[in-house]
C-alpha positions in Angstrom: 0.0 0.0 0.0 3.0 2.3 -0.5 1.0 4.1 -3.3 -1.7 5.0 -0.8 0.8 6.3 1.7 2.6 8.4 -0.9 -0.7 9.9 -2.1 -1.9 10.5 1.4 1.4 12.2 2.3 1.2 14.5 -0.8 -2.4 15.5 -0.1 -1.6 16.3 3.5 1.6 18.2 2.8 -0.2 20.4 0.3 -3.2 20.8 2.7 -5.5 19.3 0.1 -6.8 17.1 3.0 -7.2 18.4 6.5 -4.6 18.3 9.2 -5.5 16.1 12.2 -6.4 19.1 14.4 -8.9 20.3 11.7 -10.4 16.8 11.5 -10.8 16.6 15.2 -12.4 20.1 15.3 -14.9 18.9 12.6 -15.8 15.9 14.7 -16.3 18.1 17.8 -18.6 20.3 15.8 -20.7 17.3 14.9 -20.8 16.2 18.5 -21.8 19.7 19.7 -24.8 19.6 17.3 -25.8 16.1 18.5 -25.7 17.4 22.0 -28.7 19.6 21.1 -31.0 16.7 20.3 -32.2 16.0 23.9 -33.3 19.6 24.4 -35.0 19.6 21.0 -37.0 16.5 21.9 -37.8 18.0 25.3 -39.1 21.3 23.9 -41.2 19.5 21.3 -42.8 17.1 23.8 -43.5 19.9 26.3 -45.2 22.1 23.8 -47.3 19.5 22.0 -49.6 16.6 22.9 -46.8 14.2 22.6 -46.6 12.6 26.0 -43.5 10.4 25.7 -39.9 11.4 25.2 -38.2 8.1 25.4 -37.4 7.9 21.7 -34.2 8.6 19.8 -33.4 10.7 16.8 -30.2 10.8 14.9 -28.1 13.5 13.2 -26.2 11.7 10.5 -23.5 13.0 8.1 -23.6 12.1 4.5 -22.0 13.3 1.3 -18.2 13.6 1.1 -17.8 14.1 4.8 -20.0 11.0 5.5 -17.9 9.0 3.0 -14.6 10.2 4.4 -13.6 11.3 0.9 -13.7 15.0 1.5 -11.0 17.6 1.0 -10.0 20.7 3.0 -12.8 23.3 3.3 -15.6 20.8 2.4 -19.1 21.6 3.7 -20.7 19.3 6.2 -24.0 17.8 5.0 -26.2 16.3 7.8 -29.7 14.9 7.9 -31.8 14.9 11.0 -33.6 11.5 11.1 -36.7 12.1 13.2 -38.9 9.6 15.0 -42.6 9.7 14.3 -43.5 12.3 17.0 -41.4 15.0 15.5 -42.8 17.1 12.6 -40.9 19.1 10.0 -42.3 22.5 11.1 -41.3 21.8 14.7 -37.7 21.0 13.7 -37.4 24.0 11.5 -38.9 26.3 14.1 -37.0 25.1 17.2 -33.6 23.8 16.1 -32.6 27.2 14.6 -33.4 28.8 18.0 -31.1 26.3 19.7 -28.4 27.0 17.1 -28.5 30.8 17.5 -27.6 30.5 21.2 -24.9 27.9 20.6 -21.3 29.1 20.9 -19.4 29.6 17.7 -22.5 29.4 15.5 -23.3 32.2 13.0 -25.2 33.0 9.9 -28.2 30.7 10.7 -30.6 30.6 7.7 -33.7 28.5 7.2 -34.4 27.6 3.5 -37.9 26.1 3.3 -39.0 26.7 -0.3 -36.9 24.1 -2.1 -37.1 20.4 -2.9 -34.9 19.6 0.1 -35.5 22.2 2.9 -32.4 22.9 4.9 -31.0 24.9 7.8 -27.7 26.6 6.8 -25.2 27.9 9.3 -21.5 28.2 10.1 -20.1 26.4 13.2 -16.5 26.9 14.2 -15.7 27.9 10.6 -17.4 24.9 9.0 -20.3 25.5 6.6 -23.1 23.1 7.5 -26.4 22.2 5.9 -29.0 20.1 7.9 -32.0 18.5 6.1 -34.9 16.7 7.8 -36.6 13.4 7.3 -39.4 11.9 9.5 -39.2 8.1 9.2 -42.6 7.4 10.9 -41.1 4.9 13.3 -41.1 5.0 17.1 -37.4 5.5 17.5 -34.3 5.9 15.3 -31.4 3.6 16.3 -27.9 4.7 15.6 -27.2 2.1 13.0 -30.5 2.3 11.2 -30.5 0.7 7.7 -31.7 3.5 5.4 -31.6 1.1 2.4 -34.7 -0.7 3.8 -37.2 0.5 1.3 -40.0 -0.3 3.8 -39.0 3.0 5.5 -40.2 4.9 2.5 -43.8 3.9 2.6 -46.0 6.7 3.8 -43.4 9.4 3.5 -44.1 12.6 1.7 -42.0 13.6 -1.3 -39.9 16.1 0.7 -38.8 13.4 3.2 -38.0 11.0 0.4 -35.9 13.6 -1.4 -34.1 14.4 1.9 -33.2 10.7 2.3 -31.7 10.4 -1.1 -28.2 11.6 -0.1 -28.0 9.5 3.1 -29.4 6.4 1.3 -26.9 6.8 -1.5 -24.0 7.1 1.0 -25.1 3.8 2.7 -25.3 2.2 -0.8 -21.8 3.3 -1.7 -20.2 2.2 1.7 -22.0 -1.2 1.5 -20.6 -1.6 -2.1 -16.9 -1.1 -1.1 -15.2 -4.0 0.6 -13.8 -3.1 4.0 -10.2 -3.6 3.0 -10.7 -1.2 0.1 -12.4 1.7 2.0 -9.2 3.7 2.5 -8.2 3.2 -1.1 -11.6 4.4 -2.3 -11.5 7.4 0.0 -8.0 8.5 -1.2 -8.9 8.1 -4.8 -12.1 10.1 -4.3 -10.1 12.9 -2.6 -7.8 13.0 -5.6 -10.7 13.1 -8.1 -12.5 15.8 -6.2 -9.4 18.1 -6.1 -8.5 17.3 -9.7 -12.1 18.2 -10.8 -11.9 21.4 -8.7 -8.6 22.5 -10.2 -9.6 21.7 -13.7 -13.0 23.5 -13.3 -15.2 20.5 -13.8 -17.2 21.0 -10.6 -20.7 22.4 -11.2 -23.7 20.3 -11.8 -26.1 23.1 -12.7 -23.8 24.8 -15.1 -23.4 21.6 -17.1 -20.6 19.6 -15.4 -20.7 17.1 -12.5 -21.0 17.4 -8.8 -19.3 15.5 -6.0 -22.0 12.8 -6.0 -21.7 12.2 -9.7 -17.9 11.9 -9.6 -18.3 9.5 -6.7 -20.8 7.3 -8.7 -18.2 7.1 -11.6 -15.5 6.1 -9.1 -17.8 3.4 -7.6 -18.6 2.1 -11.1 -14.9 1.9 -11.8 -14.4 0.0 -8.6 -17.2 -2.4 -9.3 -15.8 -3.1 -12.8 -12.3 -4.0 -11.2 -11.0 -7.3 -10.1 -11.8 -6.9 -6.4 -9.6 -9.9 -5.5 -6.5 -8.5 -7.1 -4.2 -6.0 -5.2 -5.7 -2.5 -5.4 -4.2 0.9 -4.5 -5.5 4.4 -5.0 -3.1 4.8 -7.9 -4.3 1.7 -9.7 -7.9 2.7 -9.1 -7.3 6.2 -10.4 -5.6 4.7 -13.5 -8.7 2.6 -14.1 -11.0 5.5 -13.5 -9.4 7.8 -16.1 -9.1 5.0 -18.7 -12.7 3.9 -18.2 -14.3 7.3 -18.5 -12.1 8.6 -21.3 -13.3 5.7 -23.4 -16.9 5.2 -22.2 -19.6 4.8 -24.9 -22.2 7.2 -23.7 -24.9 5.5 -25.7 -25.0 3.2 -22.7 -26.1 4.4 -19.3 -23.9 4.1 -16.2 -25.8 1.9 -13.7 -24.5 0.9 -10.2 -27.2 -1.7 -9.8 -28.2 -4.7 -11.9 -31.7 -3.3 -12.5 -33.2 0.1 -11.9 -34.4 0.3 -8.3 -38.2 0.5 -7.7 -40.6 0.0 -4.9 -42.7 -2.3 -7.1 -42.1 -5.8 -8.4 -41.2 -4.8 -11.9 -38.1 -2.7 -12.6 -38.8 0.1 -15.1 -37.2 -0.1 -18.6 -34.4 2.4 -19.1 -35.5 3.2 -22.6 -38.9 4.5 -21.4 -37.5 6.8 -18.7 -38.0 10.4 -19.8 -35.1 11.7 -17.5 -32.6 10.0 -19.8 -34.1 10.4 -23.3 -31.8 13.3 -24.3 -29.0 12.7 -21.7 -25.5 13.3 -22.9 -24.1 11.5 -19.9 -26.8 9.1 -18.6 -25.7 8.3 -15.0 -28.5 6.6 -13.0 -28.5 7.2 -9.2 -28.5 3.9 -7.3 -31.4 4.3 -4.9 -35.2 4.6 -5.3 -36.5 7.0 -6.5 -33.8 7.1 -9.2 -32.9 10.3 -11.1 -30.3 11.5 -13.6 -27.1 12.3 -11.8 -25.9 14.5 -14.6 -29.1 16.2 -15.9 -27.5 19.5 -17.2 -24.6 18.1 -19.2 -24.7 19.3 -22.8 -22.8 18.3 -25.9 -20.2 21.0 -25.3 -19.7 20.4 -21.5 -19.3 16.6 -22.2 -16.6 17.5 -24.7 -14.8 19.6 -22.1 -15.1 16.7 -19.5 -13.9 14.2 -22.1 -10.8 16.3 -23.0 -9.9 16.6 -19.3 -10.4 12.9 -18.7 -8.0 12.2 -21.6 -5.5 14.6 -20.3 -5.6 12.9 -16.8 -5.4 9.4 -18.3 -2.3 10.3 -20.2 -0.7 11.9 -17.1 -1.3 8.9 -15.0 -0.1 6.5 -17.7 3.2 8.3 -18.1 3.9 9.0 -14.5 2.7 5.8 -12.8 5.0 5.2 -9.8 6.1 8.8 -9.5 3.4 10.1 -7.2 4.6 13.7 -6.8 5.0 14.3 -10.5 1.7 12.6 -11.3 -0.3 14.7 -8.8 1.6 17.9 -9.6 0.5 17.5 -13.2 -3.0 16.3 -12.4 -3.7 19.3 -10.1 -2.2 21.9 -12.3 -4.7 24.7 -12.3 -6.7 25.4 -15.5 -5.6 28.8 -16.9 -8.9 29.5 -18.6 -8.0 32.9 -20.2 -4.9 31.4 -21.9 -6.9 28.6 -23.6 -9.2 30.8 -25.7 -8.9 34.0 -27.7 -12.7 34.6 -28.0 -15.2 34.7 -25.1 -18.8 35.5 -24.4 -19.3 37.6 -21.4 -22.7 37.3 -19.7 -23.4 40.2 -17.4 -26.2 40.5 -14.8 -26.7 43.7 -12.8 -29.0 44.3 -9.8 -29.7 47.2 -7.5 -30.2 45.0 -4.5 -28.1 42.2 -2.9 -31.1 40.0 -2.7 -31.8 40.2 -6.4 -28.2 39.5 -7.1 -28.2 36.4 -5.0 -31.5 35.2 -6.5 -30.1 35.5 -10.0 -26.8 33.8 -9.2 -29.0 30.8 -8.2 -31.2 31.1 -11.2 -28.5 31.7 -13.7 -26.6 28.4 -13.2 -29.3 26.2 -14.6 -30.0 28.7 -17.5 -26.5 28.5 -18.9 -26.9 24.9 -20.2 -29.9 26.2 -22.1 -27.8 28.9 -23.7 -25.0 26.4 -24.5 -27.5 24.2 -26.4 -28.6 27.3 -28.4 -25.0 28.0 -29.3 -24.4 24.3 -30.1 -26.8 24.7 -33.1 -24.1 26.7 -34.8 -21.8 24.2 -36.6 -19.1 26.7 -37.0 -18.3 26.7 -33.3 -16.0 23.8 -32.5 -15.6 24.4 -28.8 -18.0 26.0 -26.3 -16.5 26.0 -22.8 -18.5 27.6 -19.9 -16.3 28.6 -17.0 -17.5 27.4 -13.6 -16.4 30.6 -11.8 -18.9 33.3 -11.0 -17.5 36.8 -10.8 -19.3 39.3 -8.6 -18.5 42.8 -7.5 -20.3 46.0 -6.5 -19.6 49.1 -8.8 -20.4 52.7 -8.2 -21.3 55.1 -11.0 -21.7 58.8 -11.3 -24.0 59.3 -14.3 -26.8 57.6 -16.1 -24.3 56.8 -18.9 -22.0 55.1 -16.4 -24.9 53.0 -15.2 -25.8 52.0 -18.8 -22.2 51.0 -19.5 -22.2 48.7 -16.4 -25.5 47.1 -17.6 -23.9 46.5 -21.0 -20.9 44.8 -19.4 -18.5 47.7 -20.0 -16.4 48.3 -16.9 -14.1 51.0 -18.4 -14.1 53.9 -15.9 -14.0 56.4 -18.8 -17.6 55.4 -19.6 -18.7 57.2 -16.5 -17.0 60.5 -17.2 -18.4 61.4 -20.6 -21.8 63.0 -21.4 -24.7 62.1 -19.2 -26.9 63.3 -16.4 -25.4 63.2 -12.9 -27.2 60.3 -11.1 -24.8 58.6 -8.8 -25.6 55.1 -7.5 -24.2 51.6 -7.4 -25.0 48.2 -8.9 -24.2 44.6 -8.0 -22.6 43.0 -11.0 -22.3 39.3 -11.8 -20.3 37.9 -14.8 -20.0 34.5 -16.4 -17.6 33.7 -19.2 -17.8 31.1 -22.0 -14.7 30.3 -24.1 -15.2 29.8 -27.8 -13.3 28.2 -30.7 -14.4 28.3 -34.3 -13.6 26.4 -37.5 -10.8 27.9 -39.4 -11.9 30.1 -42.3 -14.7 31.8 -40.3 -13.4 35.2 -39.2 -16.9 36.3 -38.3 -19.6 34.0 -36.8 -23.2 35.2 -36.4 -24.6 34.3 -33.0 -27.1 37.1 -32.8 -30.1 34.7 -32.8 -29.1 32.4 -29.9 -28.0 35.5 -27.9 -31.3 37.2 -28.5 -33.3 34.1 -27.7 -31.4 33.6 -24.5 -31.9 37.2 -23.4 -35.6 36.9 -24.1 -35.8 33.7 -22.1 -34.1 35.4 -19.1 -36.3 38.4 -19.3 -39.4 36.2 -19.2 -38.2 34.6 -16.0 -38.1 37.9 -14.0 -40.9 38.7 -11.7 -42.2 41.8 -9.9 -39.6 41.4 -7.2 -36.5 41.6 -9.5 -37.4 44.3 -12.0 -34.1 45.9 -11.0 -32.2 43.1 -12.8 -30.7 43.5 -16.3 -29.0 41.1 -18.6 -26.4 41.5 -21.4 -24.3 39.2 -23.5 -21.3 40.5 -25.4 -18.4 39.0 -27.4 -15.0 39.9 -26.2 -11.4 39.0 -27.0 -8.8 37.8 -24.5 -7.3 41.3 -24.2 -10.8 42.7 -23.4 -11.4 40.4 -20.4 -12.0 43.0 -17.6 -9.1 43.7 -15.3 -11.3 43.1 -12.2 -12.1 39.6 -13.4 -8.5 38.8 -14.1 -7.5 40.0 -10.7 -10.4 38.1 -9.1 -9.2 34.9 -10.8 -5.7 35.1 -9.4 
């Protein structure tokens, strides 16, 4: 297992994984949250008709932290597994109160209007999300088997959705042999950091998220000879070989059949979620979904290019851990790769509108990519995962109009115009473009116009202060504040 030790040492020395003190501090944060459960139960039973308080609830980690494959700075995802007497509204009303009076807790926010409601906060420097699921059983033992589908009967859609991540984690851990757990975790840490450095992290914008990369690693593991010696290095080699050569006409399944609560497994060909999928990856637990729903033709091309690059690096540096990881983790220099870009600019008068449209915009970019993909003259369309945001002041109405058009030249604010000082929140996205040789000018007016009309139609009365603009720029025209922001 020298390969594992060498990789672990590299990750630790470069602080890609946490130092021991940070890991211990993370564990103490979880223990501190669990210590609030008895008071939560007591307050609920005292204020309702529930007469008994001799039941248990659990606060369980899932996601990268739960799997042990997380990297430095990772969020902590938790699910509160509630026994039958505790209702969702009780938890979301009382638990935030307990958090706000807990030492080292800040920024407590309750997000209810979403598929999976959560409580967001920061504890001792760690960003934490807690979701809620009521299992309709009398008590929740510490080692409860969440893969028991009988637990799902009678649950509402919100609870079922909230259980997806925890159930998936149990499935993954049950699929990896005990002697391979450390190898799997180390390989996952490498893949997560590689994907971050190469800007392949971002499900909504058209790439993959942590869960999806984990599914691909698990599939690689399951395709391996599990009785042969395995190290993180050999698993990584198989990973990059497998996915740089995968025929995406065939779905990625981690189970022999598609999970269902009924007797008959659904037919993949009839599932609407996958009919137009560029990377059909099926989640392993009921109810199944597409793990890569926003991947487009162009983002798959980017992912494929990066997988090929990684495969070649691992093949040529096998056995030289430091060189392999130095090359794998080399940061993508996006602005050096392209000469032409599209700059998407959003402006808003209020912070709230800005935050709303950062959330909305991510899933609108794949739509724009597909509009651009209809132009056969474009050979590469590469959306950058970074979001650039800054507040700008202006003096004149001309200065404001320049900002709304994505022009950040200070000179624009000192020409003609009525003196009307103010400020705008600005958000920018960049898309790198390459075109076929022989096409000095490419007409993309129609997809840009269609995209702007789509965005305009998605505004409501609360965000009429928001404007949108798309402009073509060359490398030398990338705004200085964006270049500085990216360093």
